PDB file of N, CA, C, O and CB in Angstrom:
ATOM      1  N   UNK A   1       2.188 -24.414 -11.443  1.00  0.00           N
ATOM      2  CA  UNK A   1       2.701 -22.764 -11.253  1.00  0.00           C
ATOM      3  C   UNK A   1       1.220 -22.466 -11.847  1.00  0.00           C
ATOM      4  O   UNK A   1       0.469 -23.301 -12.351  1.00  0.00           O
ATOM      5  CB  UNK A   1       4.398 -22.000 -12.336  1.00  0.00           C
ATOM      6  N   UNK A   2       0.973 -21.058 -11.667  1.00  0.00           N
ATOM      7  CA  UNK A   2       0.284 -20.372 -12.388  1.00  0.00           C
ATOM      8  C   UNK A   2       0.381 -19.011 -12.620  1.00  0.00           C
ATOM      9  O   UNK A   2       1.085 -18.599 -11.698  1.00  0.00           O
ATOM     10  CB  UNK A   2      -0.639 -20.585 -12.086  1.00  0.00           C
ATOM     11  N   UNK A   3       0.098 -18.145 -13.277  1.00  0.00           N
ATOM     12  CA  UNK A   3       0.275 -16.939 -13.753  1.00  0.00           C
ATOM     13  C   UNK A   3      -0.579 -15.974 -13.813  1.00  0.00           C
ATOM     14  O   UNK A   3      -1.699 -16.455 -13.986  1.00  0.00           O
ATOM     15  CB  UNK A   3       0.612 -17.019 -14.692  1.00  0.00           C
ATOM     16  N   UNK A   4      -0.600 -14.923 -13.758  1.00  0.00           N
ATOM     17  CA  UNK A   4      -1.441 -13.493 -13.863  1.00  0.00           C
ATOM     18  C   UNK A   4      -0.434 -12.211 -14.758  1.00  0.00           C
ATOM     19  O   UNK A   4       0.519 -11.574 -14.310  1.00  0.00           O
ATOM     20  CB  UNK A   4      -1.795 -12.874 -11.973  1.00  0.00           C
ATOM     21  N   UNK A   5      -0.937 -12.157 -15.870  1.00  0.00           N
ATOM     22  CA  UNK A   5       0.097 -11.065 -16.359  1.00  0.00           C
ATOM     23  C   UNK A   5      -0.959 -10.047 -16.000  1.00  0.00           C
ATOM     24  O   UNK A   5      -2.161 -10.243 -15.821  1.00  0.00           O
ATOM     25  CB  UNK A   5       0.736 -11.079 -18.116  1.00  0.00           C
ATOM     26  N   UNK A   6       0.050  -8.390 -15.897  1.00  0.00           N
ATOM     27  CA  UNK A   6      -0.578  -7.299 -16.075  1.00  0.00           C
ATOM     28  C   UNK A   6      -0.625  -6.418 -16.836  1.00  0.00           C
ATOM     29  O   UNK A   6       0.399  -6.193 -17.482  1.00  0.00           O
ATOM     30  CB  UNK A   6      -0.517  -6.882 -15.473  1.00  0.00           C
ATOM     31  N   UNK A   7      -1.632  -5.709 -17.024  1.00  0.00           N
ATOM     32  CA  UNK A   7      -1.843  -4.864 -18.717  1.00  0.00           C
ATOM     33  C   UNK A   7      -1.852  -3.516 -18.083  1.00  0.00           C
ATOM     34  O   UNK A   7      -1.790  -2.565 -18.863  1.00  0.00           O
ATOM     35  CB  UNK A   7      -3.600  -5.201 -19.859  1.00  0.00           C
ATOM     36  N   UNK A   8      -1.901  -3.332 -17.147  1.00  0.00           N
ATOM     37  CA  UNK A   8      -2.048  -1.582 -16.315  1.00  0.00           C
ATOM     38  C   UNK A   8      -1.456  -0.567 -17.313  1.00  0.00           C
ATOM     39  O   UNK A   8      -0.441  -0.808 -17.966  1.00  0.00           O
ATOM     40  CB  UNK A   8      -0.942  -1.339 -14.612  1.00  0.00           C
ATOM     41  N   UNK A   9      -2.201   0.660 -17.396  1.00  0.00           N
ATOM     42  CA  UNK A   9      -1.976   1.798 -18.562  1.00  0.00           C
ATOM     43  C   UNK A   9      -0.344   1.801 -17.475  1.00  0.00           C
ATOM     44  O   UNK A   9      -0.439   1.485 -16.289  1.00  0.00           O
ATOM     45  CB  UNK A   9      -3.453   3.695 -18.729  1.00  0.00           C
ATOM     46  N   UNK A  10       0.616   2.070 -17.898  1.00  0.00           N
ATOM     47  CA  UNK A  10       2.270   2.617 -17.164  1.00  0.00           C
ATOM     48  C   UNK A  10       1.832   3.904 -16.770  1.00  0.00           C
ATOM     49  O   UNK A  10       2.252   4.233 -15.660  1.00  0.00           O
ATOM     50  CB  UNK A  10       3.870   2.799 -18.341  1.00  0.00           C
ATOM     51  N   UNK A  11       1.128   4.715 -17.335  1.00  0.00           N
ATOM     52  CA  UNK A  11       1.085   6.220 -16.857  1.00  0.00           C
ATOM     53  C   UNK A  11      -0.147   6.338 -15.684  1.00  0.00           C
ATOM     54  O   UNK A  11      -0.317   7.413 -15.110  1.00  0.00           O
ATOM     55  CB  UNK A  11       0.732   7.324 -18.297  1.00  0.00           C
ATOM     56  N   UNK A  12      -0.913   5.265 -15.403  1.00  0.00           N
ATOM     57  CA  UNK A  12      -2.236   5.382 -14.310  1.00  0.00           C
ATOM     58  C   UNK A  12      -2.028   4.278 -13.103  1.00  0.00           C
ATOM     59  O   UNK A  12      -2.819   3.471 -12.615  1.00  0.00           O
ATOM     60  CB  UNK A  12      -3.885   4.983 -15.178  1.00  0.00           C
ATOM     61  N   UNK A  13      -1.076   4.478 -12.908  1.00  0.00           N
ATOM     62  CA  UNK A  13      -0.465   3.553 -11.474  1.00  0.00           C
ATOM     63  C   UNK A  13      -1.643   3.641 -10.472  1.00  0.00           C
ATOM     64  O   UNK A  13      -2.146   4.577  -9.851  1.00  0.00           O
ATOM     65  CB  UNK A  13       1.132   4.320 -10.597  1.00  0.00           C
ATOM     66  N   UNK A  14      -2.007   1.696 -10.584  1.00  0.00           N
ATOM     67  CA  UNK A  14      -3.121   1.714  -9.188  1.00  0.00           C
ATOM     68  C   UNK A  14      -2.952   1.446  -7.978  1.00  0.00           C
ATOM     69  O   UNK A  14      -1.875   1.209  -7.430  1.00  0.00           O
ATOM     70  CB  UNK A  14      -4.075   0.946  -9.221  1.00  0.00           C
ATOM     71  N   UNK A  15      -4.075   1.471  -7.468  1.00  0.00           N
ATOM     72  CA  UNK A  15      -4.062   2.132  -5.976  1.00  0.00           C
ATOM     73  C   UNK A  15      -5.174   0.851  -4.879  1.00  0.00           C
ATOM     74  O   UNK A  15      -6.120   0.148  -5.235  1.00  0.00           O
ATOM     75  CB  UNK A  15      -4.991   4.175  -6.139  1.00  0.00           C
ATOM     76  N   UNK A  16      -4.554   0.997  -3.602  1.00  0.00           N
ATOM     77  CA  UNK A  16      -5.798  -0.374  -3.463  1.00  0.00           C
ATOM     78  C   UNK A  16      -7.167   0.217  -3.566  1.00  0.00           C
ATOM     79  O   UNK A  16      -8.024  -0.462  -4.131  1.00  0.00           O
ATOM     80  CB  UNK A  16      -5.798  -1.287  -1.807  1.00  0.00           C
ATOM     81  N   UNK A  17      -7.447   1.252  -3.151  1.00  0.00           N
ATOM     82  CA  UNK A  17      -8.844   1.630  -3.376  1.00  0.00           C
ATOM     83  C   UNK A  17      -9.443   1.329  -4.619  1.00  0.00           C
ATOM     84  O   UNK A  17     -10.664   1.167  -4.612  1.00  0.00           O
ATOM     85  CB  UNK A  17      -9.000   2.940  -3.209  1.00  0.00           C
ATOM     86  N   UNK A  18      -8.721   1.203  -5.872  1.00  0.00           N
ATOM     87  CA  UNK A  18      -9.107   1.230  -7.443  1.00  0.00           C
ATOM     88  C   UNK A  18      -9.487  -0.780  -7.315  1.00  0.00           C
ATOM     89  O   UNK A  18     -10.121  -1.470  -8.113  1.00  0.00           O
ATOM     90  CB  UNK A  18      -7.283   1.955  -8.863  1.00  0.00           C
ATOM     91  N   UNK A  19      -8.894  -1.140  -6.188  1.00  0.00           N
ATOM     92  CA  UNK A  19      -9.078  -3.060  -6.570  1.00  0.00           C
ATOM     93  C   UNK A  19      -8.604  -3.802  -7.440  1.00  0.00           C
ATOM     94  O   UNK A  19      -7.623  -3.237  -7.924  1.00  0.00           O
ATOM     95  CB  UNK A  19     -10.246  -3.551  -6.925  1.00  0.00           C
ATOM     96  N   UNK A  20      -8.855  -5.185  -8.094  1.00  0.00           N
ATOM     97  CA  UNK A  20      -8.211  -5.750  -9.219  1.00  0.00           C
ATOM     98  C   UNK A  20      -6.862  -6.436  -8.447  1.00  0.00           C
ATOM     99  O   UNK A  20      -6.024  -6.881  -9.232  1.00  0.00           O
ATOM    100  CB  UNK A  20      -7.872  -4.527 -10.463  1.00  0.00           C
ATOM    101  N   UNK A  21      -6.553  -6.572  -6.998  1.00  0.00           N
ATOM    102  CA  UNK A  21      -5.320  -6.874  -6.544  1.00  0.00           C
ATOM    103  C   UNK A  21      -5.638  -8.541  -6.414  1.00  0.00           C
ATOM    104  O   UNK A  21      -6.656  -9.107  -6.013  1.00  0.00           O
ATOM    105  CB  UNK A  21      -4.867  -5.965  -5.102  1.00  0.00           C
ATOM    106  N   UNK A  22      -4.533  -9.018  -6.845  1.00  0.00           N
ATOM    107  CA  UNK A  22      -4.469 -10.989  -6.698  1.00  0.00           C
ATOM    108  C   UNK A  22      -4.076 -10.677  -5.114  1.00  0.00           C
ATOM    109  O   UNK A  22      -3.376  -9.887  -4.480  1.00  0.00           O
ATOM    110  CB  UNK A  22      -2.799 -12.252  -7.935  1.00  0.00           C
ATOM    111  N   UNK A  23      -5.227 -12.119  -4.809  1.00  0.00           N
ATOM    112  CA  UNK A  23      -5.129 -11.817  -3.050  1.00  0.00           C
ATOM    113  C   UNK A  23      -4.570 -13.747  -2.966  1.00  0.00           C
ATOM    114  O   UNK A  23      -5.049 -14.604  -3.708  1.00  0.00           O
ATOM    115  CB  UNK A  23      -7.368 -11.170  -1.889  1.00  0.00           C
ATOM    116  N   UNK A  24      -3.583 -13.999  -1.976  1.00  0.00           N
ATOM    117  CA  UNK A  24      -3.103 -15.109  -2.218  1.00  0.00           C
ATOM    118  C   UNK A  24      -3.405 -15.346  -0.243  1.00  0.00           C
ATOM    119  O   UNK A  24      -2.863 -14.612   0.584  1.00  0.00           O
ATOM    120  CB  UNK A  24      -1.355 -15.103  -3.162  1.00  0.00           C
ATOM    121  N   UNK A  25      -4.227 -16.346   0.079  1.00  0.00           N
ATOM    122  CA  UNK A  25      -4.691 -16.862   1.312  1.00  0.00           C
ATOM    123  C   UNK A  25      -3.960 -17.876   1.781  1.00  0.00           C
ATOM    124  O   UNK A  25      -3.621 -18.756   0.989  1.00  0.00           O
ATOM    125  CB  UNK A  25      -5.938 -17.258   1.264  1.00  0.00           C
ATOM    126  N   UNK A  26      -3.495 -17.966   3.451  1.00  0.00           N
ATOM    127  CA  UNK A  26      -3.176 -19.220   3.660  1.00  0.00           C
ATOM    128  C   UNK A  26      -4.263 -20.249   3.963  1.00  0.00           C
ATOM    129  O   UNK A  26      -5.480 -20.291   3.785  1.00  0.00           O
ATOM    130  CB  UNK A  26      -2.313 -19.187   4.601  1.00  0.00           C
ATOM    131  N   UNK A  27      -3.373 -21.038   4.473  1.00  0.00           N
ATOM    132  CA  UNK A  27      -4.670 -22.494   4.802  1.00  0.00           C
ATOM    133  C   UNK A  27      -4.763 -22.713   6.331  1.00  0.00           C
ATOM    134  O   UNK A  27      -3.812 -23.054   7.034  1.00  0.00           O
ATOM    135  CB  UNK A  27      -4.101 -24.341   4.076  1.00  0.00           C
ATOM    136  N   UNK A  28      -6.047 -22.473   6.769  1.00  0.00           N
ATOM    137  CA  UNK A  28      -6.637 -22.886   8.195  1.00  0.00           C
ATOM    138  C   UNK A  28      -6.119 -24.125   8.495  1.00  0.00           C
ATOM    139  O   UNK A  28      -4.957 -24.402   8.790  1.00  0.00           O
ATOM    140  CB  UNK A  28      -8.210 -22.983   8.293  1.00  0.00           C
ATOM    141  N   UNK A  29      -6.856 -24.683   8.418  1.00  0.00           N
ATOM    142  CA  UNK A  29      -7.151 -26.292   8.275  1.00  0.00           C
ATOM    143  C   UNK A  29      -6.793 -27.298   6.920  1.00  0.00           C
ATOM    144  O   UNK A  29      -6.286 -26.601   6.042  1.00  0.00           O
ATOM    145  CB  UNK A  29      -8.699 -26.400   8.417  1.00  0.00           C
ATOM    146  N   UNK A  30      -6.855 -28.044   6.706  1.00  0.00           N
ATOM    147  CA  UNK A  30      -6.150 -28.794   5.412  1.00  0.00           C
ATOM    148  C   UNK A  30      -7.949 -28.400   4.018  1.00  0.00           C
ATOM    149  O   UNK A  30      -9.171 -28.490   4.138  1.00  0.00           O
ATOM    150  CB  UNK A  30      -5.682 -31.365   6.054  1.00  0.00           C
ATOM    151  N   UNK A  31      -7.556 -28.233   3.568  1.00  0.00           N
ATOM    152  CA  UNK A  31      -8.855 -27.823   2.417  1.00  0.00           C
ATOM    153  C   UNK A  31      -9.728 -26.634   2.989  1.00  0.00           C
ATOM    154  O   UNK A  31     -10.873 -26.280   2.709  1.00  0.00           O
ATOM    155  CB  UNK A  31     -10.056 -29.251   2.145  1.00  0.00           C
ATOM    156  N   UNK A  32      -8.783 -26.132   3.899  1.00  0.00           N
ATOM    157  CA  UNK A  32     -10.074 -24.782   3.739  1.00  0.00           C
ATOM    158  C   UNK A  32      -8.860 -23.505   4.001  1.00  0.00           C
ATOM    159  O   UNK A  32      -7.753 -23.791   4.459  1.00  0.00           O
ATOM    160  CB  UNK A  32     -11.788 -24.790   5.422  1.00  0.00           C
ATOM    161  N   UNK A  33      -9.218 -22.197   3.668  1.00  0.00           N
ATOM    162  CA  UNK A  33      -8.087 -21.143   3.236  1.00  0.00           C
ATOM    163  C   UNK A  33      -8.516 -20.480   4.652  1.00  0.00           C
ATOM    164  O   UNK A  33      -9.086 -21.169   5.498  1.00  0.00           O
ATOM    165  CB  UNK A  33      -8.248 -20.078   1.525  1.00  0.00           C
ATOM    166  N   UNK A  34      -8.204 -19.045   4.884  1.00  0.00           N
ATOM    167  CA  UNK A  34      -7.649 -18.037   6.121  1.00  0.00           C
ATOM    168  C   UNK A  34      -9.176 -17.456   5.276  1.00  0.00           C
ATOM    169  O   UNK A  34      -9.258 -17.969   4.160  1.00  0.00           O
ATOM    170  CB  UNK A  34      -5.594 -16.950   6.197  1.00  0.00           C
ATOM    171  N   UNK A  35     -10.190 -16.638   5.564  1.00  0.00           N
ATOM    172  CA  UNK A  35     -10.832 -15.860   5.608  1.00  0.00           C
ATOM    173  C   UNK A  35     -10.366 -14.415   4.954  1.00  0.00           C
ATOM    174  O   UNK A  35     -10.945 -13.745   4.099  1.00  0.00           O
ATOM    175  CB  UNK A  35     -11.116 -15.967   6.737  1.00  0.00           C
ATOM    176  N   UNK A  36      -9.211 -14.182   5.595  1.00  0.00           N
ATOM    177  CA  UNK A  36      -8.368 -12.763   4.903  1.00  0.00           C
ATOM    178  C   UNK A  36      -7.132 -13.166   4.534  1.00  0.00           C
ATOM    179  O   UNK A  36      -6.346 -13.758   5.274  1.00  0.00           O
ATOM    180  CB  UNK A  36      -8.091 -11.421   5.929  1.00  0.00           C
ATOM    181  N   UNK A  37      -7.003 -12.959   3.774  1.00  0.00           N
ATOM    182  CA  UNK A  37      -5.391 -12.877   2.464  1.00  0.00           C
ATOM    183  C   UNK A  37      -4.317 -12.572   3.511  1.00  0.00           C
ATOM    184  O   UNK A  37      -4.605 -11.978   4.550  1.00  0.00           O
ATOM    185  CB  UNK A  37      -5.339 -11.192   0.920  1.00  0.00           C
ATOM    186  N   UNK A  38      -3.374 -12.885   3.296  1.00  0.00           N
ATOM    187  CA  UNK A  38      -2.080 -12.649   3.936  1.00  0.00           C
ATOM    188  C   UNK A  38      -1.270 -11.485   2.734  1.00  0.00           C
ATOM    189  O   UNK A  38      -0.533 -10.577   3.120  1.00  0.00           O
ATOM    190  CB  UNK A  38      -1.182 -14.352   4.184  1.00  0.00           C
ATOM    191  N   UNK A  39      -1.518 -11.687   1.593  1.00  0.00           N
ATOM    192  CA  UNK A  39      -0.417 -11.007   0.240  1.00  0.00           C
ATOM    193  C   UNK A  39      -1.565 -10.512  -0.667  1.00  0.00           C
ATOM    194  O   UNK A  39      -2.504 -11.222  -1.029  1.00  0.00           O
ATOM    195  CB  UNK A  39       0.799 -12.376  -0.811  1.00  0.00           C
ATOM    196  N   UNK A  40      -1.412  -9.403  -0.946  1.00  0.00           N
ATOM    197  CA  UNK A  40      -2.185  -8.469  -1.843  1.00  0.00           C
ATOM    198  C   UNK A  40      -1.155  -7.640  -2.862  1.00  0.00           C
ATOM    199  O   UNK A  40      -0.392  -6.687  -2.709  1.00  0.00           O
ATOM    200  CB  UNK A  40      -3.059  -7.389  -0.868  1.00  0.00           C
ATOM    201  N   UNK A  41      -1.467  -8.355  -3.797  1.00  0.00           N
ATOM    202  CA  UNK A  41      -0.201  -8.004  -4.995  1.00  0.00           C
ATOM    203  C   UNK A  41      -1.509  -7.114  -6.056  1.00  0.00           C
ATOM    204  O   UNK A  41      -2.550  -7.498  -6.590  1.00  0.00           O
ATOM    205  CB  UNK A  41       0.820  -9.983  -6.027  1.00  0.00           C
ATOM    206  N   UNK A  42      -0.740  -5.692  -5.985  1.00  0.00           N
ATOM    207  CA  UNK A  42      -1.756  -4.835  -7.156  1.00  0.00           C
ATOM    208  C   UNK A  42      -1.673  -4.851  -8.146  1.00  0.00           C
ATOM    209  O   UNK A  42      -0.487  -5.180  -8.126  1.00  0.00           O
ATOM    210  CB  UNK A  42      -1.873  -3.697  -7.254  1.00  0.00           C
ATOM    211  N   UNK A  43      -1.884  -4.785  -9.142  1.00  0.00           N
ATOM    212  CA  UNK A  43      -1.577  -4.618 -10.723  1.00  0.00           C
ATOM    213  C   UNK A  43      -0.966  -3.510 -11.269  1.00  0.00           C
ATOM    214  O   UNK A  43      -1.594  -2.451 -11.268  1.00  0.00           O
ATOM    215  CB  UNK A  43      -2.702  -4.658 -11.465  1.00  0.00           C
ATOM    216  N   UNK A  44       0.549  -3.577 -11.905  1.00  0.00           N
ATOM    217  CA  UNK A  44       1.520  -3.012 -12.217  1.00  0.00           C
ATOM    218  C   UNK A  44       2.117  -3.343 -13.097  1.00  0.00           C
ATOM    219  O   UNK A  44       2.428  -4.517 -13.297  1.00  0.00           O
ATOM    220  CB  UNK A  44       2.098  -2.902 -11.535  1.00  0.00           C
ATOM    221  N   UNK A  45       2.519  -2.062 -14.080  1.00  0.00           N
ATOM    222  CA  UNK A  45       2.705  -2.060 -15.627  1.00  0.00           C
ATOM    223  C   UNK A  45       4.220  -3.102 -15.764  1.00  0.00           C
ATOM    224  O   UNK A  45       5.227  -2.913 -15.081  1.00  0.00           O
ATOM    225  CB  UNK A  45       2.930  -0.145 -16.318  1.00  0.00           C
ATOM    226  N   UNK A  46       4.053  -4.279 -16.886  1.00  0.00           N
ATOM    227  CA  UNK A  46       5.108  -5.012 -16.993  1.00  0.00           C
ATOM    228  C   UNK A  46       5.815  -5.872 -16.814  1.00  0.00           C
ATOM    229  O   UNK A  46       6.905  -6.223 -17.264  1.00  0.00           O
ATOM    230  CB  UNK A  46       5.455  -4.808 -16.924  1.00  0.00           C
ATOM    231  N   UNK A  47       4.555  -6.521 -15.509  1.00  0.00           N
ATOM    232  CA  UNK A  47       4.815  -7.465 -14.203  1.00  0.00           C
ATOM    233  C   UNK A  47       4.230  -8.369 -14.726  1.00  0.00           C
ATOM    234  O   UNK A  47       3.717  -8.288 -15.842  1.00  0.00           O
ATOM    235  CB  UNK A  47       4.303  -7.146 -12.718  1.00  0.00           C
ATOM    236  N   UNK A  48       4.215  -9.413 -13.970  1.00  0.00           N
ATOM    237  CA  UNK A  48       3.549 -10.947 -13.802  1.00  0.00           C
ATOM    238  C   UNK A  48       3.625 -11.640 -12.287  1.00  0.00           C
ATOM    239  O   UNK A  48       4.618 -11.545 -11.565  1.00  0.00           O
ATOM    240  CB  UNK A  48       4.416 -12.038 -14.863  1.00  0.00           C
ATOM    241  N   UNK A  49       2.958 -12.030 -12.090  1.00  0.00           N
ATOM    242  CA  UNK A  49       3.004 -12.749 -10.877  1.00  0.00           C
ATOM    243  C   UNK A  49       3.186 -13.874 -11.386  1.00  0.00           C
ATOM    244  O   UNK A  49       2.870 -14.048 -12.563  1.00  0.00           O
ATOM    245  CB  UNK A  49       1.924 -12.692  -9.959  1.00  0.00           C
ATOM    246  N   UNK A  50       3.840 -15.099 -10.484  1.00  0.00           N
ATOM    247  CA  UNK A  50       3.981 -16.559  -9.902  1.00  0.00           C
ATOM    248  C   UNK A  50       3.394 -17.051  -8.857  1.00  0.00           C
ATOM    249  O   UNK A  50       3.354 -16.643  -7.696  1.00  0.00           O
ATOM    250  CB  UNK A  50       5.100 -16.836  -9.596  1.00  0.00           C
ATOM    251  N   UNK A  51       2.948 -17.947  -9.352  1.00  0.00           N
ATOM    252  CA  UNK A  51       3.032 -18.594  -7.665  1.00  0.00           C
ATOM    253  C   UNK A  51       2.408 -19.931  -7.681  1.00  0.00           C
ATOM    254  O   UNK A  51       1.506 -19.979  -8.517  1.00  0.00           O
ATOM    255  CB  UNK A  51       2.097 -17.626  -6.397  1.00  0.00           C
ATOM    256  N   UNK A  52       2.636 -21.306  -6.874  1.00  0.00           N
ATOM    257  CA  UNK A  52       2.596 -22.512  -7.034  1.00  0.00           C
ATOM    258  C   UNK A  52       0.981 -22.946  -6.418  1.00  0.00           C
ATOM    259  O   UNK A  52       0.638 -22.810  -5.244  1.00  0.00           O
ATOM    260  CB  UNK A  52       3.918 -23.128  -6.333  1.00  0.00           C
ATOM    261  N   UNK A  53       0.187 -23.452  -7.450  1.00  0.00           N
ATOM    262  CA  UNK A  53      -1.435 -23.873  -7.144  1.00  0.00           C
ATOM    263  C   UNK A  53      -0.843 -25.593  -7.293  1.00  0.00           C
ATOM    264  O   UNK A  53      -0.313 -26.300  -8.151  1.00  0.00           O
ATOM    265  CB  UNK A  53      -3.019 -23.147  -8.660  1.00  0.00           C
ATOM    266  N   UNK A  54      -1.432 -25.731  -5.541  1.00  0.00           N
ATOM    267  CA  UNK A  54      -1.745 -27.274  -5.500  1.00  0.00           C
ATOM    268  C   UNK A  54      -3.275 -27.209  -4.807  1.00  0.00           C
ATOM    269  O   UNK A  54      -3.803 -26.400  -4.044  1.00  0.00           O
ATOM    270  CB  UNK A  54      -0.471 -28.275  -4.465  1.00  0.00           C
ATOM    271  N   UNK A  55      -3.677 -28.303  -5.364  1.00  0.00           N
ATOM    272  CA  UNK A  55      -5.174 -28.577  -5.083  1.00  0.00           C
ATOM    273  C   UNK A  55      -5.391 -28.807  -3.707  1.00  0.00           C
ATOM    274  O   UNK A  55      -4.927 -29.789  -3.127  1.00  0.00           O
ATOM    275  CB  UNK A  55      -5.726 -29.773  -5.834  1.00  0.00           C
ATOM    276  N   UNK A  56      -6.472 -27.440  -2.850  1.00  0.00           N
ATOM    277  CA  UNK A  56      -6.528 -27.850  -2.077  1.00  0.00           C
ATOM    278  C   UNK A  56      -5.221 -27.149  -0.723  1.00  0.00           C
ATOM    279  O   UNK A  56      -5.606 -26.886   0.417  1.00  0.00           O
ATOM    280  CB  UNK A  56      -6.625 -29.095  -2.660  1.00  0.00           C
ATOM    281  N   UNK A  57      -3.942 -26.982  -1.101  1.00  0.00           N
ATOM    282  CA  UNK A  57      -3.393 -26.581  -0.419  1.00  0.00           C
ATOM    283  C   UNK A  57      -3.286 -24.742  -1.285  1.00  0.00           C
ATOM    284  O   UNK A  57      -2.869 -23.732  -0.718  1.00  0.00           O
ATOM    285  CB  UNK A  57      -2.206 -27.668  -0.128  1.00  0.00           C
ATOM    286  N   UNK A  58      -3.538 -24.783  -1.989  1.00  0.00           N
ATOM    287  CA  UNK A  58      -3.143 -23.190  -2.476  1.00  0.00           C
ATOM    288  C   UNK A  58      -4.577 -22.261  -2.710  1.00  0.00           C
ATOM    289  O   UNK A  58      -5.373 -22.692  -3.545  1.00  0.00           O
ATOM    290  CB  UNK A  58      -2.190 -23.248  -4.171  1.00  0.00           C
ATOM    291  N   UNK A  59      -4.803 -21.399  -2.212  1.00  0.00           N
ATOM    292  CA  UNK A  59      -6.349 -20.381  -2.496  1.00  0.00           C
ATOM    293  C   UNK A  59      -6.021 -18.710  -2.993  1.00  0.00           C
ATOM    294  O   UNK A  59      -5.304 -17.924  -2.373  1.00  0.00           O
ATOM    295  CB  UNK A  59      -7.387 -20.205  -0.689  1.00  0.00           C
ATOM    296  N   UNK A  60      -6.451 -18.548  -3.741  1.00  0.00           N
ATOM    297  CA  UNK A  60      -6.406 -17.278  -4.230  1.00  0.00           C
ATOM    298  C   UNK A  60      -7.401 -16.874  -4.934  1.00  0.00           C
ATOM    299  O   UNK A  60      -8.098 -17.707  -5.513  1.00  0.00           O
ATOM    300  CB  UNK A  60      -5.437 -17.077  -4.874  1.00  0.00           C
ATOM    301  N   UNK A  61      -7.688 -15.423  -5.033  1.00  0.00           N
ATOM    302  CA  UNK A  61      -8.335 -14.529  -6.052  1.00  0.00           C
ATOM    303  C   UNK A  61      -8.759 -13.382  -6.356  1.00  0.00           C
ATOM    304  O   UNK A  61      -8.661 -12.701  -5.335  1.00  0.00           O
ATOM    305  CB  UNK A  61      -8.998 -14.778  -6.255  1.00  0.00           C
ATOM    306  N   UNK A  62      -9.067 -12.936  -6.969  1.00  0.00           N
ATOM    307  CA  UNK A  62      -8.944 -11.425  -8.079  1.00  0.00           C
ATOM    308  C   UNK A  62      -9.856 -10.916  -7.401  1.00  0.00           C
ATOM    309  O   UNK A  62     -10.886 -11.558  -7.197  1.00  0.00           O
ATOM    310  CB  UNK A  62      -9.308 -11.384  -9.916  1.00  0.00           C
ATOM    311  N   UNK A  63      -9.633  -9.297  -6.762  1.00  0.00           N
ATOM    312  CA  UNK A  63     -10.555  -8.682  -6.013  1.00  0.00           C
ATOM    313  C   UNK A  63     -11.623  -7.892  -7.488  1.00  0.00           C
ATOM    314  O   UNK A  63     -11.113  -7.843  -8.608  1.00  0.00           O
ATOM    315  CB  UNK A  63      -9.629  -7.502  -4.749  1.00  0.00           C
ATOM    316  N   UNK A  64     -12.631  -7.511  -7.321  1.00  0.00           N
ATOM    317  CA  UNK A  64     -13.056  -6.925  -7.723  1.00  0.00           C
ATOM    318  C   UNK A  64     -12.576  -5.443  -8.637  1.00  0.00           C
ATOM    319  O   UNK A  64     -11.753  -4.687  -8.119  1.00  0.00           O
ATOM    320  CB  UNK A  64     -13.592  -7.054  -6.925  1.00  0.00           C
ATOM    321  N   UNK A  65     -12.913  -5.261  -9.425  1.00  0.00           N
ATOM    322  CA  UNK A  65     -11.990  -3.885  -9.763  1.00  0.00           C
ATOM    323  C   UNK A  65     -13.047  -2.549  -9.388  1.00  0.00           C
ATOM    324  O   UNK A  65     -14.190  -2.703  -9.818  1.00  0.00           O
ATOM    325  CB  UNK A  65     -11.457  -3.833 -11.724  1.00  0.00           C
ATOM    326  N   UNK A  66     -12.841  -1.543  -8.799  1.00  0.00           N
ATOM    327  CA  UNK A  66     -13.972  -0.712  -8.069  1.00  0.00           C
ATOM    328  C   UNK A  66     -13.344   0.524  -9.310  1.00  0.00           C
ATOM    329  O   UNK A  66     -14.085   1.330  -9.873  1.00  0.00           O
ATOM    330  CB  UNK A  66     -13.827  -0.357  -5.865  1.00  0.00           C
ATOM    331  N   UNK A  67     -12.610   0.474  -9.422  1.00  0.00           N
ATOM    332  CA  UNK A  67     -12.229   1.856 -10.424  1.00  0.00           C
ATOM    333  C   UNK A  67     -13.152   2.151 -11.450  1.00  0.00           C
ATOM    334  O   UNK A  67     -12.813   1.120 -12.030  1.00  0.00           O
ATOM    335  CB  UNK A  67     -10.860   1.715 -11.246  1.00  0.00           C
ATOM    336  N   UNK A  68     -14.148   2.696 -12.325  1.00  0.00           N
ATOM    337  CA  UNK A  68     -14.441   2.659 -13.535  1.00  0.00           C
ATOM    338  C   UNK A  68     -13.851   2.881 -14.427  1.00  0.00           C
ATOM    339  O   UNK A  68     -14.202   2.509 -15.547  1.00  0.00           O
ATOM    340  CB  UNK A  68     -15.100   3.087 -13.715  1.00  0.00           C
ATOM    341  N   UNK A  69     -12.651   3.634 -14.164  1.00  0.00           N
ATOM    342  CA  UNK A  69     -11.525   3.841 -15.462  1.00  0.00           C
ATOM    343  C   UNK A  69     -10.472   3.171 -15.772  1.00  0.00           C
ATOM    344  O   UNK A  69      -9.594   3.596 -16.523  1.00  0.00           O
ATOM    345  CB  UNK A  69     -10.911   4.913 -15.464  1.00  0.00           C
ATOM    346  N   UNK A  70     -10.474   1.862 -15.117  1.00  0.00           N
ATOM    347  CA  UNK A  70      -9.584   0.804 -15.414  1.00  0.00           C
ATOM    348  C   UNK A  70     -10.214   0.242 -15.990  1.00  0.00           C
ATOM    349  O   UNK A  70      -9.824  -0.819 -16.478  1.00  0.00           O
ATOM    350  CB  UNK A  70      -8.996   0.099 -14.590  1.00  0.00           C
TER     351      UNK A  70
END
């Protein structure tokens, strides 16, 4: 399992335009992820995301943060 804590400001919510989302990708064929993620999770105050990570079967990334004030 892997986890990612979110330490976002509770008074300043995140939007898709802000970036910084956790992206989870499906497997196209063994060891090869799809180009587009199937799930994107934005940072949210007081939350943590857990997901299973298996070599060659689990693919994820974190988007660049586009907002300059976050």
